[in-house]
C-alpha positions in Angstrom: -131.1 -40.6 232.1 -128.0 -39.9 234.0 -128.0 -37.4 237.7 -125.1 -35.3 239.3 -125.0 -35.0 243.1 -123.5 -31.7 242.0 -124.4 -28.4 240.4 -121.7 -27.3 237.1 -121.2 -28.5 233.8 -120.7 -31.5 232.6 -119.5 -33.0 228.5 -121.8 -36.9 228.2 -119.6 -38.2 225.9 -122.0 -41.4 223.8 -121.0 -44.6 222.6 -122.8 -44.6 219.1 -122.3 -48.8 218.7 -124.3 -51.2 219.9 -122.7 -53.4 218.3 -120.6 -55.8 216.7 -118.0 -55.1 213.6 -120.0 -56.4 210.2 -118.5 -56.5 206.9 -121.9 -55.7 204.8 -121.9 -51.8 206.9 -118.1 -51.4 206.7 -116.8 -48.7 204.5 -113.1 -47.6 203.3 -112.7 -44.7 204.5 -109.5 -42.7 202.8 -105.9 -43.1 201.3 -103.0 -41.7 201.7 -102.8 -39.0 199.2 -105.7 -40.0 196.5 -109.7 -38.8 196.4 -112.1 -41.6 196.9 -114.6 -41.2 195.0 -117.4 -43.1 192.6 -116.9 -47.0 192.4 -115.4 -48.5 192.4 -112.3 -46.0 194.0 -110.0 -44.9 191.5 -107.0 -42.2 191.4 -103.5 -42.3 190.7 -101.4 -42.0 193.8 -97.3 -41.9 194.9 -94.8 -43.0 193.0 -92.7 -46.3 192.3 -90.8 -47.1 196.1 -93.5 -45.3 197.4 -96.4 -46.5 200.6 -100.1 -46.6 199.7 -102.4 -46.8 202.5 -106.1 -47.2 201.9 -107.8 -47.0 205.7 -110.9 -48.7 206.4 -113.8 -48.4 209.4 -115.4 -51.1 211.1 -119.5 -50.6 211.5 -122.1 -52.2 213.1 -125.6 -53.6 212.1 -126.8 -49.4 212.4 -123.9 -48.0 210.3 -122.3 -47.0 213.6 -118.3 -47.1 214.0 -117.1 -49.7 216.5 -114.2 -51.3 217.6 -115.5 -54.7 218.9 -115.8 -58.2 217.5 -118.5 -60.7 217.4 -117.1 -62.3 220.2 -118.4 -59.3 222.2 -114.0 -58.4 222.8 -112.1 -55.7 221.0 -111.0 -56.1 217.0 -108.1 -57.7 215.8 -105.8 -57.3 213.1 -107.2 -60.6 211.6 -111.1 -59.2 211.7 -109.7 -57.2 207.7 -108.4 -59.7 205.0 -106.8 -58.1 202.2 -105.2 -58.8 198.5 -104.0 -57.4 195.9 -104.1 -57.9 192.0 -102.1 -58.2 189.5 -101.0 -62.0 190.3 -97.7 -61.4 192.2 -98.1 -58.1 194.0 -96.8 -57.9 197.6 -99.3 -58.4 200.0 -100.4 -56.3 201.9 -99.7 -55.7 205.5 -103.0 -55.1 207.5 -102.8 -53.1 211.1 -104.9 -51.5 213.9 -104.6 -47.4 213.7 -105.8 -44.9 216.7 -109.2 -44.9 215.4 -111.0 -47.2 217.2 -112.1 -50.0 213.9 -110.0 -48.1 212.1 -107.6 -50.6 209.9 -105.1 -49.1 208.4 -104.1 -50.9 205.0 -100.2 -50.6 203.3 -98.3 -51.6 200.5 -95.6 -50.8 198.3 -95.2 -51.5 194.5 -92.0 -50.5 192.8 -93.5 -51.2 189.4 -95.2 -48.3 187.4 -99.2 -49.7 187.7 -103.4 -49.8 188.1 -103.6 -52.4 192.0 -106.9 -52.9 192.1 -107.0 -53.7 196.6 -109.6 -55.9 197.7 -110.5 -55.4 201.7 -112.9 -58.5 203.3 -113.3 -58.6 207.1 -114.7 -61.4 208.6 -118.1 -62.6 208.1 -121.3 -63.9 210.8 -120.3 -66.6 209.8 -115.8 -66.1 209.9 -116.0 -65.9 206.0 -114.0 -63.2 204.4 -117.2 -60.9 203.1 -116.2 -58.0 201.1 -116.0 -54.7 202.9 -119.0 -52.5 201.2 -116.7 -49.4 199.1 -117.5 -45.7 200.2 -119.5 -45.2 197.6 -122.8 -44.5 198.7 -125.2 -46.7 199.9 -123.2 -49.7 199.7 -124.2 -50.9 196.4 -122.4 -53.9 196.3 -121.8 -56.4 193.6 -119.0 -58.2 192.0 -116.3 -54.9 192.5 -117.4 -54.6 196.2 -114.7 -53.8 198.3 -111.6 -53.6 195.9 -109.6 -50.0 195.4 -108.9 -49.1 192.2 -104.7 -47.4 192.9 -102.4 -47.0 190.1 -98.9 -46.0 190.4 -96.4 -44.3 188.4 -93.1 -43.6 187.8 -91.0 -42.7 190.8 -89.9 -38.8 191.3 -86.2 -39.8 189.7 -84.6 -40.8 187.2 -81.7 -42.9 187.3 -78.7 -43.1 185.1 -78.7 -46.4 185.6 -80.9 -47.5 183.6 -82.1 -44.8 181.5 -82.6 -46.4 177.7 -79.7 -46.0 175.2 -80.2 -46.1 171.4 -77.6 -46.3 168.6 -74.5 -43.8 169.0 -73.1 -44.0 164.8 -69.3 -44.6 165.8 -68.3 -44.4 162.2 -69.2 -40.2 161.7 -68.3 -37.9 158.4 -67.5 -34.7 159.3 -70.4 -32.1 159.0 -73.6 -34.3 158.9 -75.3 -34.1 162.3 -75.9 -37.5 164.2 -78.3 -38.0 165.9 -79.5 -40.3 169.0 -82.5 -41.7 171.8 -81.9 -41.7 175.8 -85.3 -42.5 177.0 -85.5 -42.0 181.1 -86.2 -44.7 183.4 -87.0 -44.5 187.2 -84.3 -46.8 189.9 -87.4 -49.6 188.5 -87.1 -49.4 185.1 -90.2 -48.0 185.1 -90.2 -45.3 181.7 -90.8 -41.9 182.7 -94.0 -39.8 181.6 -93.8 -36.2 181.2 -94.5 -33.2 183.6 -94.4 -29.9 183.3 -94.3 -29.2 187.3 -91.0 -32.1 187.3 -89.6 -30.5 184.5 -86.8 -31.9 182.2 -84.4 -34.5 182.9 -80.9 -33.3 182.8 -78.9 -35.1 180.3 -75.4 -33.9 178.8 -73.1 -35.0 175.9 -70.1 -34.2 174.9 -67.5 -35.6 172.7 -63.7 -35.7 174.1 -61.0 -35.4 171.3 -58.4 -38.2 172.1 -54.4 -37.5 172.4 -52.9 -38.0 169.8 -55.9 -39.1 167.6 -57.0 -36.0 166.4 -55.1 -33.3 165.4 -56.1 -29.4 166.4 -59.4 -30.9 168.1 -62.0 -29.6 170.4 -64.1 -30.3 172.8 -68.2 -30.8 171.4 -71.2 -30.2 173.4 -74.1 -32.2 172.3 -77.3 -30.4 171.7 -81.2 -32.3 174.0 -84.1 -31.8 172.7 -87.0 -32.3 175.0 -89.7 -35.3 173.6 -92.1 -34.3 176.3 -92.7 -37.8 176.6 -90.2 -39.0 178.8 -87.4 -39.3 176.1 -84.7 -36.5 175.1 -82.6 -36.1 171.7 -78.6 -35.9 172.1 -77.5 -33.7 169.0 -73.9 -34.0 167.6 -71.6 -32.6 164.8 -67.9 -32.7 163.9 -65.9 -30.6 162.0 -62.1 -31.7 162.7 -61.5 -35.4 161.8 -59.8 -37.5 164.1 -60.2 -39.9 166.9 -63.2 -38.6 169.6 -64.4 -40.7 173.6 -68.5 -40.4 173.7 -69.8 -39.1 177.3 -73.3 -38.7 178.9 -74.5 -37.9 182.2 -77.1 -37.2 183.5 -77.1 -35.5 186.4 -73.0 -35.6 186.0 -73.9 -39.6 186.4 -72.1 -41.8 183.2 -75.2 -43.7 181.8 -74.7 -47.1 182.4 -75.9 -47.9 179.0 -73.0 -46.0 176.9 -69.8 -48.2 177.8 -66.9 -45.7 179.2 -64.6 -46.6 176.1 -67.7 -45.9 173.3 -64.9 -43.7 170.9 -66.6 -42.0 167.3 -64.8 -42.2 164.6 -65.1 -39.3 162.3 -63.9 -39.0 158.9 -64.4 -36.8 156.3 -67.7 -36.5 154.6 -68.1 -36.5 151.0 -66.0 -34.7 148.1 -66.8 -31.2 147.5 -64.6 -30.5 144.1 -65.6 -25.9 145.6 -63.3 -26.6 149.0 -60.9 -29.1 147.0 -57.2 -27.1 146.2 -55.2 -27.7 143.1 -50.9 -27.3 145.0 -48.5 -26.3 142.4 -44.6 -28.5 142.4 -42.7 -25.8 143.4 -43.9 -22.1 145.2 -41.8 -20.3 142.6 -44.2 -19.6 139.9 -41.4 -18.8 137.5 -40.9 -22.5 136.9 -44.2 -22.4 135.0 -42.9 -20.7 132.4 -42.0 -23.7 130.4 -40.8 -24.3 127.6 -43.2 -26.0 124.9 -42.9 -30.0 126.3 -41.6 -29.7 129.5 -44.0 -31.2 132.2 -45.5 -29.1 134.5 -46.8 -30.9 137.8 -49.8 -30.0 139.9 -50.7 -31.9 142.4 -55.3 -32.1 144.2 -56.8 -32.3 147.3 -59.8 -33.7 147.7 -61.7 -32.3 150.3 -65.2 -32.1 151.9 -67.5 -29.4 153.1 -65.2 -28.6 155.4 -61.8 -28.8 154.0 -61.2 -31.7 155.8 -58.4 -33.8 153.3 -60.1 -36.5 152.2 -57.7 -40.0 152.1 -59.2 -42.5 151.7 -59.7 -44.3 148.2 -58.8 -42.7 144.1 -61.2 -39.3 143.6 -62.2 -39.3 139.6 -61.4 -35.8 138.8 -61.8 -34.8 136.0 -58.2 -32.8 133.9 -59.6 -29.3 131.2 -57.8 -27.6 129.7 -58.6 -24.2 128.0 -56.7 -22.5 124.9 -56.5 -18.5 125.3 -58.3 -17.5 122.4 -56.0 -17.3 119.4 -54.2 -20.4 119.9 -53.0 -23.2 117.7 -55.9 -25.8 118.3 -54.0 -28.2 119.6 -53.9 -29.3 123.6 -51.5 -30.3 126.2 -51.7 -34.2 127.4 -52.6 -34.1 130.3 -51.8 -37.7 133.2 
């Protein structure tokens, strides 16, 4: 009851807390970027390198919000303690917010995984006691006071940590070559595939090396998104010679690809239909020869893309067919 000396409209504020904060009645009320549901509270939040924050409300024995400690003074950050598993995780920072009796528990982690945050308030005997949580009735068990926070990889992939599979540097002309690139963030977490995030902008090119690749042209690689955080890069070279291999992400060279990586393209397997026979002379009248004279030909072994194969001896069988009615004698072939 209250009495006022003058007529008018008044706002009455009732402070609901009747006593000091009790951890058995205090609750985890919310967390940045996550909806606390079930027991224990669990949801994916944030990305590696970001700050995850959990909020805890101190309540009295009646379940009402309070900012008063057992000593009758205002609660300080020391009333709440927090720890994180796995062991070795960054220690959380505990602080008071602008709301009376409302605490914040913040931590930053760079490894993409689940973290188990346990929050405790000072009990009746001063010993830390698990906060009840936000589940119905504050049911207590071994998981009381625990919130599961799942941290995913950072949003951006890094050209420094991307993993590149083996790139073949002894290449045969006309034969497709492939290698895999796996995206990671700046903390070396493997990237997952999210349609809203889109594919990473990898690009690959083979640049002809001056003086080592006559008639060569720049070869651009084709990228295939595997939709699991990895990509297949493909290329096929036709003209033999030496090429400089470059692979980039957002136009930045990947650290795992040597800046001087060179692919040497050789002729492929000899293909008979592409191989050529070159006369020793351009004058066809010289092949109107007298019996017993030597006739010379040069055979050029070539692959399917018409590159001249100069690597070692190639076995050919030279067959001469006599025209109908000719004597049953054949020239000597050497």
